[in-house]
C-alpha positions, -999 to 999 in steps of 0.1 A, spaced: -49 15 186 -76 14 158 -72 4 122 -77 22 89 -94 0 64 -81 -1 29 -102 -10 -1 -86 2 -33 -103 -8 -66 -82 -15 -97 -88 -27 -133 -56 -46 -139 -50 -83 -141 -43 -96 -106 -7 -105 -114 1 -71 -128 -16 -54 -98 6 -75 -75 38 -64 -93 28 -28 -89 20 -32 -52 53 -49 -48 70 -19 -65 51 5 -42 61 -15 -11 97 -15 -24 95 23 -27 83 25 9 111 2 20 138 23 3 124 57 14 112 48 49 128 15 58 94 -3 59 98 -40 58 75 -64 40 69 -101 42 50 -116 13 31 -148 14 14 -154 -19 -7 -123 -27 -7 -110 8 19 -88 25 26 -78 61 43 -44 64 59 -29 94 81 1 102 79 38 108 68 64 83 76 100 92 80 90 128 47 71 131 46 34 136 31 14 108 18 -21 107 -4 -31 78 -18 -62 61 -25 -60 24 -39 -85 -1 -40 -81 -38 -72 -95 -52 -90 -96 -85 -103 -60 -90 -91 -46 -57 -64 -43 -30 -76 -45 5 -63 -47 40 -59 -26 71 -32 -4 86 -26 10 121 -46 42 127 -20 69 133 -45 88 154 -69 116 150 -43 142 139 -28 121 111 -57 98 101 -70 119 71 -35 126 59 -26 89 61 -57 79 42 -52 105 15 -15 96 11 -23 58 8 -52 64 -16 -31 86 -38 -1 63 -38 -22 32 -46 -41 51 -73 -8 61 -89 7 27 -88 -24 9 -100 -31 34 -128 -34 12 -160 -23 42 -181 12 41 -165 36 13 -173 55 -4 -145 87 13 -158 71 48 -153 66 42 -116 93 54 -92 
């Protein structure tokens, strides 16, 4: 199975960006049962989201979050990219405080 590349820019300090990504991953964990293993600024995610197997590697860097996730296939690829892009944009929005994120 192929991979979806993730390259999400942000304007936050790296530490704050990591806290926000941790919060997003925690949301996925609570909502879908996705598990995450953190090692420094990198995370390995695995689980199922809406019945589709997910495996992803993420790394929080200065100015961006990048990584790759399993490609859910032609039918869901665009939806998956859109969902991920919107979620990361929301969680990495400097106008929102960490407390405002669910």
